[in-house]
N, C-alpha and C positions, 0 to 999 in steps of 0.2 A: 440602465439600458440593457435590453436583452442581447446576448451574444449569439452570433450566427454560426461560428465554428467551434469555439471553446466550450467544453462541457465542464463537469465538476472536477475532472482530472485531466485537463489538457484536451487534445484532439485525438480521437481514436476511431478505428473502423477496419474494414476488410481491405487488404492490400489489393490495389487495382480498381477499387471502387471509390469514386470521389467522396471525400477529399484525400484519401490515402493513396495518392498517385505521385509519380515523379515530378510532373509539371507543377502540381500544387506545392510540393515540398520546396521546389526551386523558388517559387513565389513567396512561400512562407519564410524561407531564409532571408530573402531580400526584404520582405515587409518587416520582419523582426529587426533586421539590420538597420532599416530606416529609423526605427524607434530607438534602438540602442545608440546609434550615431548621434541622434539629436540630444542625447543626454551626456555626451562626452565620449571621445574615442577611447576604446579599450578593446580587449579581446573577449570572445565568448568561448566557453568550454562546451564541447560536444561529445557526448557518450551515447552508448546504445546497449541493448541486451544482445542475446545470441541468435535472434531471428535472421533468417537468410535475407530478408528484405532490408535489413539494417544497412547492408553495404550500399545498396542502391540509394536509399534515402539519405544516408550520411553524405554521399557525394553531392546529391541535389541540394541539400541544406547548405553545405559548405560553399557551393557555387553561388547560391543566392546571397549568403553573407559576404562573400568576396566581392560580388558586384556592388554591394552597398558600402564597400570600403571597410568592412569589419574583419579583423584578424580572428582566426579560429585555432583553438587548441584541441587536438583530437586525443581522446583517452581510450578509444576502443571499447570493448565490452566491460562495463562497470555497473555495479548496482546503482539504482536511482538515488538512494541516500548518499552514496559516495559522491555523486555529482553535486548534490547540495553542499556537502562538506568541502569539496575541492573548489567549488565556485567561490565560497566564502574565503577560504584560506589562501587561495592563489590570487585573490582580488580580481576576479573576472567581472566583466560587466553583467554577465548572466550565464546561466547554465541551461543546456538543452539536452534532453534524454529522448532517444528513440526507443520506445517500449510500449507494449500493450499489456504490461504487468502479468496478470495471471491468465490472460487470454491465450488461445491456441496460436501456433506459429503463423497462420495465414492472416492474422490481424496484426496491426501495428499502430503506433500512436506517437504523439509528441508531448512531452511535459517540459515546462519551463520553470526555472528557478531564478529568483532575483539575486542581486549581488550579495545579499545577506543570507543566502541559502534557504530562503522561504519561498512559498508559492508566489508566482508572479501576481502582482495586484491586478484587480479587475480593470483598473484604468489603463494599465499597459497592455492587457489583452485586447481591450477595445481599440487602442491605438493601432495595434498590429492588424486587427480586422479592418480598420479603415484603409490601410495600405493594401491589404489583400484584395480589396474591391477596386483597386486601381486598374485601369485598362492595360497598362504596359509596365514592364520592368525597365527602369533606367539604370545605367551603369556609370559609376564614377569614372573620371579620367584615369588612364592607365597608371599614372604615378601614384594614385591614391587607392588602388585596388587592395583588398585585404590579402593577407598571407596566411597559410596554414602550416602548422607543425605539430608534432606529436609530443605529448607529455609522457616521458619514458618511465618516470617513477610513480605514476598515479596509484597503482595497486599497493605498493609499499607504503605510501603515505597513508592510505585509508586503513590498511591493516594495523598500523601503529596507532592510529586514532581509535580504532575499535578496542584494541587492547588497553588503551589508557582509560577506558570507561569503567574498568574493573578496579575496585579499591586496592591501593598499594598493600602488598603483603599477602594477597589472596591469589593462589594459582589453582589449577584444576588437576593437579597431580593425583593419580589413582582413579580418575573418572574414565569410564569407557562410554564414548558418545558416538551415536550415528548422526551424521550430518547430511541432509538431503538438499541438494542445491537446484533441483528442478531442471537440470540441464540448462540453467539460465546464467545470469550475469554474475552470480556469486561463486561459480564453479572454481575459480582460481583465487578466491578470497577467503571464504568462510572456513574451509578445512585448515588453512594456514593459521587463522586467528586462534582457533581452539587448540591446535597442535602446539603453537608457540606459547600458549598459556599452560601447557603441561598435560593436556588430556590425551588419552589414547583414542584417536579419531578413526572411525570407519566412514569413509565418504561414499555416497551414492548420488546418482543424478549429476555426475561431473563430466559427462562426455557429450557436450553439445555438438550437433551437426547441422544446425540451422533450421531443422524441421521438428526436433523433439522437445523443444522447450515446453515445460508444464505437462508433458505427455506421460502419464503414469507415475509421475514423480512430483514432489513439491507440496506446498501447503494446500493446494486444491485437490491433490491426489495422494493422500498420505498412506495408502495401503501398503506400498512397498516399504515405507519407513517402519510401519507397525511390524511387518513380518521380519524385517532385518533386526530390529531391536530385540524381538523375542528369540530369533535364531542365534544371535550373537550374545544373548544374555547381557545386553548393554544396560547401563544405568538409566538412560533415557535417549530420546531422539529429538532432533531439531529439523523442522521442515521450513524452508524458505520458498518464496514464489519466484517467478521468472526474473523479476527485477530487484528482488531482495528487500522489498519494503513490507512484506507480510511474514508473520511467524506463527506456526502451529507446532506444538510439541507433543511428544508421546512418552508416557511414563514407563517404568520397567515392567508393568503389567500389560503393556500394549494399549492402554487407554489414551484416547486423544485428549489434549488439554488445549482449549481454544483461547481466543483473544481475551474474552471476558475473564476467564480464570487466571490467565497470565497477568492481566492488569491488576486483579485482586491481590495476587501474590506480591507483585512489585509494590503496590500501595501499602500493604501490611508491613513489608520490609522497610519501606521508607519511614513509616510511622514509628516503628520500633526503634529505628536508628535516630529518631529525633529530627529527621529531614522534613522540611516543609513541602507539602504536596499541593496545598489549596484544595478546592473541590476536585473530584475526579470527573472527567468529562467522557461520557459515552455517547451513544447515538440512540435513535428511535428503535434500533434493533437490539440494544444491549439487554441481556437476560435479566428478568426480574429477580432472579436469585442473586445476581451480582449486586443489584441495588440493595437488597435486604442484608447481604453480607457486609457491604460497606457501611450500612447504617449501624450494624453491630460494632463497627470500629469508630463510630461517630464521624464518618466521612460522608459528606453529601455527594450525590451523583447528579450531574447535570446532563441533559440529553440534547445533543445537537442533531441537525439533519444528517442523514447518512452521507459519508464522504469525508476523507481525512482533512480536506480543505476546511470544512465547516467545524470539525472537531478542533483544529488548531485555532481557528478564529475565536471560538468560544473559550478555549484555554487561555488565549491572550487577553480576552475581555475580562475573565474572572481570576487572572493570576494563578492559573493551574499549571502544575509541573508534570501532570500525568493524565493521559487520556488515550482513547483509541476505540477500535471496533472489534466485534466478536470474530470478524473474518481474519484478524491477526495484524491489522494495522495498529501499531502501538507507538505512541509518541512520548518520549521522555525528554521534555524540554530542558531539564537540568543537564542533559548529556549532549543533545543535538537539536537540530532545527526542524526535523521532519520525521515521519515514520521510518523506522530502521529495524529490520528483522534481526540482524546480527547484534546490534547494540541492545535490543530488548532481550534477546536470548542470554546475553552475557549478564544482565542484571539478575535473571532468574538463576542461572548457574552459580553466580557468586553467592547468592543467598543460600543455595543448597550447600555449598562448601562451607559457608560461614556457620550455618546452623547444624550441619550434619544430617539434615532431614532429606528424605527423598522427594522427588517432584510429586509423587502420589500423596505424600503426607502434607506437603505445602498447600496443595489445592483443596484439601479436605475441609477447610473452613468455609468453603462456598458450595452451595448445593443448587445446581441449575434446575430451573423449571423446564419441562419438555417444551420444545419450540419447533414448530413445523413450518417450513418455508416452501412455498410452491411458486415457481415462476410461470407466468402465463405469457406466452409469446404473442406479440401483436405488431403488425406493420403499420397500424394506424393509431392515432391519438385516442385515448380512452378517457372519458369524463368520470373520474372517481366520485364525483358528486351525484352521479346518476341515481335516481330515486330507488331503483331496485337494489343497487349496490349498497347504498346507505341504510336501507331498511334491513338488509341481510347482516350488515356489520353491527347495527344496533341490537339485533336479535341475539347474535353470538356474544356480544359484550354483556348483555343482560344475563345470559346463562352463566358466563364465567365469573361475574361479580368482581370483587377486589383481588381475586387470586388468578387473574389472567389478563391478557392484553390482545388486541387485534391491531394490525397495521397493514395498510395497503399503500403502496407507493410505486411510482414509475422509476425504473432504473435510470441512472444518469449516464450510463455507458453502453447500454444494450437496449434493443426494442422489447422490453419486458415489463410486465406489471408484477411486482413482488407481493405475494399474499402471505402474511405471517400471522400465526395464531400461537399463543403461549398460555399455558395453564398447568395445573398440578398433575393431571392425568393424561398420559400420552394418547391413549385411544380416543378420548374425547377431543383432544386438541387436533389430532389428525383428521377426524371426521369433520370437525368444523372448518379446517383449512381446505379440505377437498370440496366441501359445500360452497365456501366462498369463492374458490377458484372457478367453479362451474358458473356461479353467478356473474363473475367478471367476464367469462367467455360469452355468456348470453348477452351481456351488455355490449360486447364488441360486435357480435353478429347483428344486434339490433341497430 
């Protein structure tokens, strides 16, 4: 059954525009509370990133949960993967995160986790939507109203969990690291993790003011990180996004290392250590160079639809321990239950310390094909099976042959059509991508 409100990664949109409004959040808290209450009384964990709207929506969600008779435990600004971990270890009924991830401050969203720290099953999302379409909110009798209190040691618990993902006996003494927290939810977490493991940490993007999340810093804006790594002559840099579930790194030469390259490094390290990985799960956007590099390690690559929800589903189906996206969502299921930028970074840094190799050397086994992505904005639905679009795609695919790929898809979180072309030669790929983008625009007008 198609869902009305939930997308591939919860509910997301612009603050003040339905459904990202206080009244909707109130009803969402109540609707979720109805579903959670029907499965047994317990508390729900509620966290957020550093957006200014988080205060408003946190209060609205808490009120809705309270009206449904559900207790709330507030943790304040915390990374999304921390909520997944704490939901599981504190034995909460569910976890809720107020975050729009890598989006600007004027967006916000809601992500849910199950009691096991995994994405909420489709069935539960559909039940929540059923109650969302109720005409009124009912309130339990006063003696059964939910209560709210704060979890005071949430940050410390998660910091220790992250540190424990590094093999015993390995520390980061002697490493000079730049850590970019995107002025987001990891600002009071990530620098402590790497410092406590012995690294000399230079922290940037750690001064959130409610309006500057992801602005000029973080995984989607890594230029400040590149410049700081070079200026400070650091060994490497780590860039997280606003809610801490994405990771991009920068080597000592100032070169970006994306999610595909990082997954390759982790896969090779796991294989060398004799740890089972199963097949590696990527997405339709995963670079062809990663597929070829993994093939050289005799590791198959499976491609899921774009979105970490679909990556995790395929990982579970094929008993995979490692997967992710080139955007930096990396899932190490042998360490945690969801994408986690800090945990993923720790696996890379541990391998650097173990082998004595630089990040630049570790990534050298994989050679990326040039990949050009153009986003075509549209406020209306586009038929990607349009004859003109399909003919254009077939023409480009024929020209690229076996050494390239074409992908057109609608974004699951924004009103965009994503046009991707990949091949050996950048100029050729760029020209084909621009041509296809124009074809898509013409189809929209038509």
